[in-house]
C-alpha positions in Angstrom: 112.8 85.7 58.6 116.1 87.6 58.4 116.3 91.2 59.8 112.6 92.1 59.4 113.2 95.6 60.8 112.3 97.0 64.2 109.2 98.4 65.7 109.2 100.7 68.7 105.8 101.6 70.3 105.6 104.6 72.5 102.6 104.1 74.9 101.1 104.5 78.3 99.6 101.9 80.7 96.1 103.3 80.3 96.0 103.5 76.4 93.3 101.1 75.0 94.6 101.7 71.4 98.0 100.7 72.5 96.7 97.4 74.1 94.8 96.6 70.9 97.8 97.2 68.6 100.1 95.2 70.9 97.7 92.2 70.9 97.4 92.4 67.1 101.2 92.5 66.6 101.6 89.6 69.1 99.1 87.6 67.2 101.0 88.3 63.9 104.4 87.5 65.4 105.7 91.1 65.0 108.4 91.8 67.6 108.4 95.3 69.1 109.9 97.3 71.9 107.4 99.2 74.1 108.4 102.4 75.9 106.1 103.9 78.5 106.3 107.7 77.9 105.1 108.4 81.4 108.3 106.9 82.7 110.7 108.2 80.0 110.8 112.0 79.5 113.0 111.7 76.4 110.5 109.4 74.7 107.7 111.7 75.8 109.5 114.6 74.0 109.9 112.4 70.9 106.2 111.7 70.9 105.3 115.4 71.4 107.6 116.4 68.5 106.1 113.8 66.2 102.5 114.9 67.1 102.5 118.7 67.1 103.2 119.0 70.8 100.7 116.4 71.9 101.5 113.2 73.8 99.4 111.0 71.4 99.8 107.3 71.8 100.4 104.8 70.4 103.1 106.5 68.4 105.1 103.9 66.5 108.6 104.2 65.0 109.2 101.5 62.4 112.6 100.9 60.8 112.3 98.6 57.8 115.0 96.0 56.9 116.0 98.4 54.2 116.6 101.1 56.8 113.6 103.3 56.0 112.1 105.0 59.1 108.4 105.8 59.5 106.7 107.5 62.5 103.0 106.8 62.7 100.4 107.9 65.2 97.8 105.2 66.1 98.6 103.1 63.0 96.6 100.0 62.0 98.3 96.6 61.9 98.3 96.8 58.1 100.2 100.2 58.3 102.8 98.7 60.6 103.3 95.7 58.3 103.5 97.9 55.2 106.1 100.2 56.9 108.2 97.1 57.8 108.1 96.0 54.1 109.5 99.1 52.5 
């Protein structure tokens, strides 16, 4: 597949929802970059800005192959795939 877009997942080590989404994306062959917001203050600030001041994870930034950006909080696998497709 040519330039399928990018997925960045902002997470923490203790987040069960993060682990579930990671395993689903692994199973589907969706590549992603994971950033632990507990170790990266800039990323934590991005997550807070996207979630009304809360550090809600997983927060996922998807850039589609067409260049469209979507920021989603605790998305389903279907939502991530849909965002990659637009």
